[in-house]
C-alpha positions in Angstrom: -86.8 -43.0 -66.0 -87.7 -39.4 -65.2 -91.2 -38.6 -63.9 -93.7 -37.8 -66.7 -95.5 -34.5 -66.3 -99.3 -34.6 -66.5 -100.3 -34.2 -70.1 -97.0 -35.5 -71.4 -97.9 -39.2 -71.1 -100.5 -39.1 -73.9 -98.0 -37.5 -76.4 -95.3 -39.9 -75.4 -97.5 -42.9 -75.8 -98.8 -41.7 -79.2 -95.3 -41.1 -80.4 -94.1 -44.6 -79.3 -97.2 -46.3 -80.7 -96.8 -44.5 -84.0 -93.3 -45.9 -84.4 -94.0 -49.4 -83.1 -97.4 -49.9 -84.8 -96.1 -48.7 -88.2 -92.8 -50.6 -88.0 -93.9 -53.9 -86.4 -97.7 -54.1 -87.1 -100.5 -53.2 -84.7 -101.4 -56.6 -83.5 -97.7 -57.6 -83.0 -97.2 -54.8 -80.5 -98.7 -55.0 -77.0 -99.6 -52.2 -74.6 -96.7 -53.3 -72.4 -94.3 -52.6 -75.2 -95.8 -49.3 -76.0 -95.8 -48.1 -72.4 -92.2 -49.2 -71.9 -91.1 -47.5 -75.1 -92.9 -44.3 -74.0 -91.5 -44.5 -70.5 -94.9 -44.4 -68.9 -97.0 -46.8 -66.9 -99.8 -48.9 -68.5 -102.2 -47.0 -66.2 -101.1 -43.7 -67.9 -101.6 -45.3 -71.3 -105.1 -46.5 -70.5 -105.9 -43.2 -68.7 -105.2 -41.3 -71.9 -106.6 -43.8 -74.5 -109.0 -46.1 -72.6 -107.9 -49.2 -74.5 -105.5 -50.4 -77.2 -108.3 -49.9 -79.7 -108.6 -46.3 -78.6 -104.8 -45.9 -79.0 -104.9 -47.4 -82.5 -107.7 -45.0 -83.5 -105.6 -42.1 -82.0 -102.5 -43.3 -83.9 -104.4 -43.4 -87.2 -106.0 -40.0 -86.6 -102.6 -38.4 -85.9 -101.2 -40.0 -89.0 -104.1 -38.6 -91.0 -103.5 -35.2 -89.5 -99.8 -35.4 -90.5 -100.6 -36.7 -94.0 -103.1 -33.8 -94.5 -100.5 -31.3 -93.4 -98.0 -32.9 -95.9 -100.5 -32.7 -98.7 -101.3 -29.1 -97.9 -97.6 -28.3 -97.8 -96.7 -29.9 -101.1 -99.7 -28.7 -103.0 -99.7 -25.1 -101.7 -96.9 -24.2 -104.1 -99.4 -24.8 -107.0 -102.3 -22.7 -108.1 -103.4 -24.8 -111.1 -105.8 -27.5 -110.0 -104.2 -30.1 -112.3 -100.8 -29.3 -110.8 -102.2 -29.7 -107.3 -103.6 -33.1 -108.2 -100.2 -34.2 -109.6 -98.5 -32.9 -106.5 -100.4 -35.4 -104.5 -98.3 -38.1 -106.3 -95.2 -36.2 -105.3 -96.4 -36.3 -101.7 -96.8 -40.0 -101.9 -93.3 -40.4 -103.3 -91.9 -38.1 -100.5 -93.7 -40.3 -97.9 -92.1 -43.4 -99.6 -88.7 -41.8 -99.4 -88.9 -41.5 -95.7 -86.9 -44.0 -93.6 -88.7 -47.2 -92.8 -91.5 -47.0 -95.4 -93.8 -50.0 -95.0 -96.6 -48.8 -97.2 -99.8 -47.0 -96.4 -100.4 -47.2 -92.6 -104.2 -47.1 -93.4 -104.1 -50.0 -95.8 -101.9 -51.9 -93.3 -104.4 -51.3 -90.6 -107.2 -52.4 -92.8 -105.5 -55.8 -93.3 -105.2 -56.2 -89.5 -108.8 -55.1 -88.7 -111.0 -57.0 -91.2 -114.4 -56.1 -89.5 -115.9 -53.2 -91.5 -117.7 -52.0 -88.4 -114.5 -51.7 -86.3 -113.7 -48.0 -85.3 -110.2 -48.5 -86.9 -111.9 -49.1 -90.3 -114.0 -45.9 -89.8 -110.8 -43.9 -89.5 -109.4 -45.5 -92.6 -112.6 -44.8 -94.5 -112.4 -41.1 -93.4 -108.8 -40.8 -94.5 -109.4 -42.3 -97.9 -112.6 -40.4 -98.4 -110.9 -37.1 -97.5 -108.2 -37.8 -100.1 -110.8 -38.6 -102.7 -112.7 -35.4 -101.8 -109.6 -33.4 -102.2 -108.8 -34.8 -105.6 -112.5 -34.4 -106.7 -112.5 -30.7 -105.5 -109.4 -29.9 -107.5 -110.7 -31.8 -110.6 -114.0 -30.0 -110.3 -112.1 -26.8 -111.0 -110.3 -28.3 -114.0 -112.6 -30.9 -115.4 -116.0 -30.4 -113.9 -117.8 -32.9 -116.2 -115.4 -35.7 -115.4 -114.4 -34.9 -111.8 -116.1 -37.8 -110.2 -114.7 -40.4 -112.6 -111.3 -38.9 -112.7 -111.1 -38.8 -108.8 -112.0 -42.5 -108.8 -109.4 -43.3 -111.4 -106.7 -41.3 -109.6 -107.4 -43.0 -106.3 -106.9 -46.3 -108.0 -103.6 -45.1 -109.4 -102.4 -43.8 -106.0 -103.5 -46.9 -104.0 -102.0 -49.2 -106.6 -98.7 -47.3 -106.6 -98.7 -47.3 -102.8 -99.0 -51.1 -102.7 -96.7 -51.8 -105.6 -94.0 -49.5 -104.1 -93.8 -51.7 -101.0 -93.5 -54.9 -103.0 -90.9 -53.4 -105.4 -89.2 -51.3 -102.7 -89.0 -48.6 -105.2 -90.5 -45.2 -105.9 -90.9 -46.0 -109.5 -94.6 -47.0 -109.2 -95.3 -43.4 -108.1 -93.6 -42.1 -111.2 -95.6 -44.4 -113.4 -98.8 -43.5 -111.7 -98.1 -39.8 -112.0 -97.3 -40.2 -115.7 -100.7 -42.0 -116.2 -102.5 -39.3 -114.2 -101.0 -36.7 -116.5 -102.5 -38.5 -119.5 -105.9 -38.7 -117.7 -106.2 -35.0 -116.7 
């Protein structure tokens, strides 16, 4: 293994953790495995993230950043707020179509960290709240009187489709959810 340059270890660890945590589950993957996959020492892992919990939080924050960038990319092609909302369903479907889809990483993390006070759960809440806020902001432009209720309903459609798609191993739930969203807005 080549020598890791200072500053590279954190990125390597985060990349390895992202793959392993999503594919195998957070609790199923130990720091030894992450460090070995990243080609760094455990000391480098701990030096960058402090603990496994710190690494899990960083992994979810990075996934949130990537997801927000994907939402921005997919919705940027639309100027109509209704179309931007519907494009979120397309973003979910695109995420599903990626290799190795195992559902929503944030919902998966929630099932592994049941304590509502855990920092992992705070990152999950932030992620879901940000998506709800995005939907609400778009709906506020299109349906100001119903924006709050519609954002709640659309979140249920999206989350339900995300879970159902894993069980069915199909993108069809996203098509159904988008069709229902079209009737709502």
